[in-house]
C-alpha positions as CSV (number, residue, x, y, z in Angstrom):
1,M,133.3,118.6,-86.7
2,R,134.9,115.7,-84.8
3,Q,134.0,115.7,-81.1
4,H,136.3,114.5,-78.3
5,T,135.2,113.9,-74.7
6,T,137.8,113.8,-71.9
7,I,137.1,112.2,-68.5
8,L,139.6,113.1,-65.8
9,V,140.0,111.0,-62.7
10,P,142.0,111.4,-59.5
11,A,145.7,111.5,-59.8
12,V,146.2,109.2,-56.8
13,L,145.9,106.1,-58.9
14,V,148.2,107.0,-61.8
15,S,149.4,110.1,-63.6
16,A,146.6,112.4,-64.9
17,A,147.8,111.7,-68.4
18,A,147.1,108.1,-68.0
19,L,143.8,108.4,-66.3
20,L,141.3,108.5,-69.2
21,A,138.4,106.2,-69.3
22,A,135.1,106.0,-71.0
23,C,131.5,105.1,-70.6
24,S,129.2,103.4,-73.0
25,S,126.1,105.3,-74.3
26,S,122.5,104.4,-73.8
27,P,121.3,100.8,-73.9
28,S,121.1,101.1,-77.7
29,G,124.8,101.5,-77.7
30,G,125.5,98.4,-75.6
31,G,125.8,100.6,-72.5
32,A,128.0,99.5,-69.7
33,G,128.4,102.6,-67.6
34,R,131.6,104.3,-66.7
35,T,134.8,102.3,-67.1
36,P,137.1,102.5,-64.1
37,P,140.5,104.1,-64.8
38,P,143.5,101.9,-65.9
39,A,145.4,100.4,-63.1
40,S,149.2,100.8,-63.1
41,S,151.3,98.1,-64.5
42,T,152.3,95.3,-62.1
43,P,155.0,92.6,-62.4
44,S,154.2,89.5,-64.4
45,G,152.8,86.7,-62.2
46,T,149.8,84.8,-61.2
47,A,148.6,87.2,-58.5
48,S,145.0,88.3,-59.0
49,G,144.6,85.8,-61.8
50,G,147.2,87.5,-64.0
51,P,149.4,85.9,-66.6
52,G,152.3,83.7,-65.6
53,T,155.9,83.8,-66.8
54,P,156.1,84.2,-70.6
55,R,158.0,81.6,-72.6
56,T,159.4,82.2,-76.1
57,V,157.7,79.7,-78.4
58,T,159.8,80.7,-81.4
59,D,161.7,83.7,-82.6
60,D,163.5,85.2,-85.7
61,L,160.1,86.0,-87.3
62,E,159.4,89.0,-89.5
63,V,156.4,90.9,-88.4
64,P,154.1,88.0,-87.4
65,W,150.7,89.6,-87.8
66,A,148.1,86.9,-87.1
67,V,147.8,83.4,-85.5
68,A,145.1,80.8,-86.0
69,F,145.1,77.3,-84.5
70,L,144.5,74.1,-86.5
71,P,142.9,71.1,-85.0
72,G,145.6,69.2,-83.1
73,G,147.3,72.3,-81.7
74,D,149.6,73.6,-84.4
75,A,149.2,77.2,-85.5
76,L,149.3,79.0,-88.8
77,V,151.1,82.3,-88.5
78,T,151.2,85.1,-91.2
79,E,154.3,87.3,-91.8
80,R,153.2,90.7,-93.0
81,D,156.2,91.7,-95.1
82,T,157.5,88.4,-96.4
83,A,154.0,87.1,-97.4
84,R,154.9,83.8,-95.8
85,L,152.5,81.5,-94.0
86,L,154.2,79.5,-91.4
87,R,153.1,76.4,-89.4
88,V,154.3,76.5,-85.8
89,T,154.0,73.7,-83.3
90,P,153.4,74.2,-79.6
91,S,157.1,73.3,-79.0
92,G,158.2,76.0,-81.4
93,R,159.2,74.1,-84.4
94,K,158.3,76.1,-87.5
95,A,157.9,75.1,-91.1
96,A,156.9,76.9,-94.3
97,A,153.2,76.4,-95.2
98,G,153.4,78.5,-98.3
99,T,154.0,82.0,-99.7
100,V,151.1,84.0,-100.9
101,P,151.6,85.4,-104.4
102,G,150.7,89.0,-105.3
103,V,151.1,90.5,-101.9
104,D,151.9,94.3,-102.0
105,A,153.7,94.7,-98.7
106,Q,154.0,98.5,-98.4
107,G,153.3,100.6,-95.4
108,E,150.9,98.8,-93.1
109,G,149.8,96.5,-95.9
110,G,150.9,93.0,-96.6
111,L,149.8,89.5,-95.6
112,L,147.6,90.2,-92.6
113,G,144.8,88.0,-91.2
114,V,144.4,84.3,-91.1
115,A,141.4,82.1,-90.0
116,V,140.8,78.4,-90.0
117,S,137.4,77.1,-91.2
118,P,135.2,75.8,-88.3
119,S,134.7,72.7,-90.6
120,Y,138.4,72.3,-91.2
121,R,138.4,68.6,-90.5
122,T,136.2,68.0,-93.5
123,D,136.8,71.0,-95.8
124,H,140.5,71.8,-95.0
125,F,139.9,75.5,-95.8
126,V,142.0,78.4,-94.4
127,Y,141.3,82.1,-95.0
128,L,143.7,84.9,-95.6
129,Y,143.5,88.7,-95.8
130,Y,146.1,90.5,-97.8
131,T,147.0,93.7,-99.6
132,A,147.1,93.2,-103.4
133,A,148.1,95.6,-106.2
134,S,144.7,97.2,-106.4
135,D,142.8,96.4,-103.2
136,N,142.7,94.5,-99.9
137,R,141.1,91.1,-100.3
138,V,140.1,87.9,-98.6
139,V,140.9,84.5,-100.1
140,R,140.5,80.9,-99.1
141,A,142.5,77.9,-100.0
142,T,142.9,74.3,-98.9
143,Y,145.7,73.5,-96.6
144,D,147.0,70.0,-96.3
145,G,150.6,70.7,-95.2
146,R,151.0,73.0,-98.1
147,L,148.8,75.9,-99.2
148,G,146.6,75.2,-102.2
149,D,145.4,77.6,-104.9
150,L,143.9,80.8,-103.7
151,E,140.2,81.6,-104.3
152,P,139.2,85.3,-103.9
153,I,136.0,85.5,-101.9
154,V,135.9,89.2,-101.0
155,T,137.6,91.8,-103.2
156,G,137.4,95.6,-103.5
157,I,138.3,96.4,-99.9
158,P,140.1,99.8,-100.1
159,K,143.9,99.7,-99.6
160,G,146.3,102.4,-98.5
161,A,149.7,103.0,-96.9
162,V,147.9,103.0,-93.5
163,H,144.7,101.7,-91.9
164,N,144.2,98.5,-93.8
165,G,142.3,96.6,-91.1
166,G,142.9,92.9,-91.8
167,R,141.7,90.7,-88.9
168,L,139.7,87.6,-89.8
169,A,137.7,85.6,-87.3
170,F,134.8,83.1,-87.4
171,G,132.1,83.9,-85.0
172,P,129.9,81.6,-82.9
173,D,127.5,81.7,-85.8
174,K,130.2,80.2,-88.1
175,M,130.1,83.3,-90.2
176,L,133.4,85.0,-91.2
177,Y,134.0,88.5,-89.8
178,V,136.4,90.8,-91.6
179,T,137.8,94.0,-90.3
180,T,138.7,96.8,-92.7
181,G,140.3,100.3,-92.3
182,E,139.4,103.6,-93.9
183,T,143.0,103.9,-95.4
184,G,143.3,107.4,-93.9
185,E,140.2,108.7,-95.7
186,G,137.7,109.1,-92.9
187,G,134.7,109.6,-95.1
188,K,134.9,105.9,-96.2
189,A,133.9,104.9,-92.7
190,Q,130.5,106.5,-93.0
191,D,129.9,105.5,-96.6
192,K,127.9,102.3,-96.8
193,D,128.8,102.0,-100.4
194,S,132.4,101.5,-99.4
195,L,133.9,98.4,-97.7
196,G,136.5,100.6,-95.9
197,G,136.1,101.4,-92.2
198,K,133.8,98.5,-91.5
199,I,133.3,95.1,-89.9
200,L,132.1,92.8,-92.6
201,R,130.1,89.6,-92.0
202,V,130.1,87.0,-94.8
203,T,129.4,83.4,-95.4
204,P,132.4,81.0,-95.8
205,E,132.0,81.6,-99.5
206,G,132.2,85.4,-99.1
207,A,128.6,86.3,-99.8
208,P,126.7,88.7,-97.5
209,A,125.6,86.6,-94.5
210,P,121.9,86.0,-93.8
211,G,120.6,88.6,-91.4
212,N,123.0,91.4,-92.2
213,P,121.5,94.8,-91.5
214,F,121.8,96.4,-94.9
215,G,121.6,93.4,-97.2
216,T,125.3,93.7,-98.0
217,R,128.5,92.4,-96.5
218,I,128.5,95.3,-93.9
219,W,127.8,94.4,-90.3
220,T,128.9,97.7,-88.6
221,Y,130.4,100.9,-89.8
222,G,132.0,104.1,-88.6
223,H,135.4,102.5,-87.9
224,R,138.8,104.0,-88.3
225,N,141.0,100.9,-88.2
226,V,139.9,97.7,-86.4
227,Q,142.5,95.0,-85.9
228,G,141.1,92.9,-83.1
229,L,138.0,90.8,-82.7
230,A,136.8,88.5,-79.8
231,W,133.7,87.0,-78.4
232,D,132.9,86.3,-74.7
233,G,131.3,83.2,-73.4
234,A,127.8,84.6,-73.9
235,G,128.6,85.4,-77.6
236,R,129.0,89.1,-77.2
237,M,131.4,90.5,-79.8
238,Y,134.2,93.1,-79.0
239,A,136.6,94.9,-81.3
240,T,139.7,97.1,-80.8
241,E,139.8,100.5,-82.5
242,F,142.8,102.7,-83.3
243,G,142.1,106.3,-82.4
244,Q,143.8,109.3,-84.1
245,D,145.1,111.9,-81.6
246,H,143.2,111.3,-78.4
247,F,141.5,107.9,-77.7
248,D,141.9,104.3,-78.6
249,E,138.9,102.1,-78.0
250,I,137.3,98.8,-77.3
251,N,133.8,98.6,-78.6
252,L,131.0,96.2,-77.9
253,I,129.8,95.4,-81.4
254,G,126.1,95.3,-82.3
255,K,124.4,94.6,-85.6
256,G,124.1,97.7,-87.9
257,R,125.6,100.2,-85.4
258,N,127.6,103.2,-86.3
259,Y,130.7,103.7,-84.2
260,G,131.2,107.3,-85.1
261,W,134.4,107.8,-87.0
262,P,135.3,110.4,-88.2
263,E,132.6,112.4,-86.5
264,V,133.4,111.2,-83.0
265,E,136.6,109.9,-81.5
266,G,136.1,108.4,-78.0
267,V,132.9,109.1,-76.1
268,G,130.6,111.6,-77.8
269,H,127.1,110.9,-76.3
270,R,125.7,111.8,-79.7
271,K,122.5,110.4,-81.1
272,G,123.0,107.9,-83.9
273,F,126.5,106.9,-82.8
274,T,127.5,104.1,-80.4
275,D,130.0,105.0,-77.7
276,P,133.0,102.8,-76.9
277,L,133.0,100.4,-74.0
278,L,136.3,101.9,-72.8
279,T,139.0,104.2,-74.0
280,W,142.7,104.8,-73.5
281,T,145.0,107.6,-74.5
282,T,146.8,106.7,-77.7
283,D,150.2,106.5,-75.9
284,Q,148.9,103.7,-73.6
285,A,147.5,101.4,-76.3
286,S,147.2,101.5,-80.1
287,P,145.4,98.2,-79.6
288,S,145.7,95.5,-82.3
289,G,144.9,91.9,-81.4
290,L,142.2,90.9,-79.0
291,A,141.4,87.6,-77.2
292,Y,138.9,86.5,-74.6
293,A,140.0,84.1,-71.8
294,N,139.3,83.6,-68.1
295,G,136.5,86.1,-68.0
296,S,138.6,88.9,-69.4
297,L,139.5,90.6,-72.7
298,W,143.2,90.7,-73.5
299,A,144.4,93.4,-75.8
300,A,147.8,93.6,-77.4
301,A,149.2,97.2,-77.5
302,L,151.6,98.4,-80.2
303,R,152.5,101.9,-79.2
304,G,151.7,101.1,-75.5
305,E,154.0,98.1,-75.5
306,R,151.9,96.2,-73.0
307,L,149.2,93.5,-72.7
308,W,146.0,94.9,-71.3
309,R,143.6,92.7,-69.3
310,I,140.1,94.0,-69.2
311,P,137.8,92.0,-66.8
312,L,134.3,91.6,-68.0
313,D,131.0,91.2,-66.0
314,N,128.0,90.6,-68.2
315,G,129.3,92.8,-71.0
316,K,130.5,95.5,-68.6
317,A,134.2,96.4,-68.5
318,G,136.1,96.5,-65.2
319,R,139.4,98.2,-64.4
320,P,142.0,97.6,-67.2
321,I,145.2,96.2,-65.9
322,A,148.5,96.6,-67.8
323,R,150.9,93.6,-68.0
324,L,154.4,93.1,-69.5
325,Q,154.8,96.9,-69.9
326,G,157.9,97.6,-72.0
327,R,159.3,94.1,-71.7
328,Y,158.9,92.9,-75.2
329,G,158.2,96.1,-77.2
330,R,155.3,96.4,-79.6
331,L,152.7,93.7,-79.3
332,R,150.5,92.7,-82.3
333,A,148.4,89.5,-82.0
334,V,147.0,87.8,-79.0
335,V,145.2,84.5,-79.3
336,R,143.9,81.9,-76.8
337,T,145.5,78.5,-77.4
338,P,143.7,75.2,-77.3
339,D,145.2,74.5,-73.9
340,G,144.0,77.8,-72.4
341,S,147.2,79.9,-72.4
342,L,147.8,83.0,-74.6
343,W,150.0,83.3,-77.6
344,L,151.3,86.8,-78.1
345,T,153.3,88.1,-81.0
346,T,155.8,91.0,-81.1
347,S,155.9,93.6,-83.9
348,N,159.3,95.2,-83.5
349,Q,160.4,94.6,-87.1
350,D,157.4,96.6,-88.5
351,G,159.4,99.9,-89.0
352,R,158.1,101.5,-85.8
353,G,159.8,99.4,-83.1
354,A,163.3,98.9,-81.7
355,P,164.1,95.3,-82.6
356,K,166.1,93.2,-80.1
357,P,168.1,90.1,-81.0
358,G,165.7,87.3,-81.9
359,D,162.8,89.6,-82.8
360,D,160.2,89.1,-83.8
361,R,158.9,86.3,-81.6
362,I,155.9,84.4,-80.3
363,L,155.4,84.2,-76.6
364,D,153.3,81.7,-74.7
365,I,151.7,83.1,-71.5
366,P,150.1,80.8,-69.0
367,L,147.0,82.1,-67.3
368,G,146.4,81.7,-63.6
């Protein structure tokens, strides 16, 4: 039976419905103690080191799902439903980089993650995660102004109408990390013979990375649907997690750990499962993209329609602060730019938002 743990805090800070926080488990779970309750949203500005005034980089996009920067400062941007890969300059000029063939853009599937090789200056490889006819997969291709032929490097990731995961990111170890969803079938998350509901760690060629805990591509398991990855300055890895009915999460990720789904949602204090670093109620978050900058994690919230800042202190989470609440609708990807600002994408064309003229868009947010 799935277990839920609710932590109530005084209503003087915000409404009781919004005041749900979590603590991490024992040191084996990357423990960080109790997370302070979320702070109420404050106006955009540089007070308290918050973000400055957002600037629209470019607009009229169709569900921009992921952003990865090339050497030199231009970015590659995926569009989920069109299967287009775009190149966007810091000034907002956009050009087609290619269209990925064979993308099955239904439900939450489509062209999802993108990552740029750490050795791009010499190998010119970019990596893409997309939903195909029979599975989700990771491919790589050369990119020299146009996308080259696609080489599948990880196939057989379960696909579904929902919970396809899809984030790609190279870690400090130069290994490729891949997030997958359990496609609405919770049992896949606990099944180490399935690639669903996992964080994978692979070499740039797609093989199981040296040092993986089970001798396979799996790095961690027990995930429902991870769409955000980030590392802090000390190399600690964090991931966002979509909850079901009660709690969305940010997890501190550790080799071989089991994050509990579907047995536990939120904090369970159960042996064998790693508790989250912090939680929100699902109406506050539905966290997708995740970035680290200026000593904080920054989480883009879809249903919550806000940008969360989570200060960190040696792997411990401080009081989450909501920014931009309701100003731009659903927020999908957040990435630190080479010059230290944040790029943030909206996701109002994804079938669950209320598009405004010009949606979807990429915002540039300076940091104080």
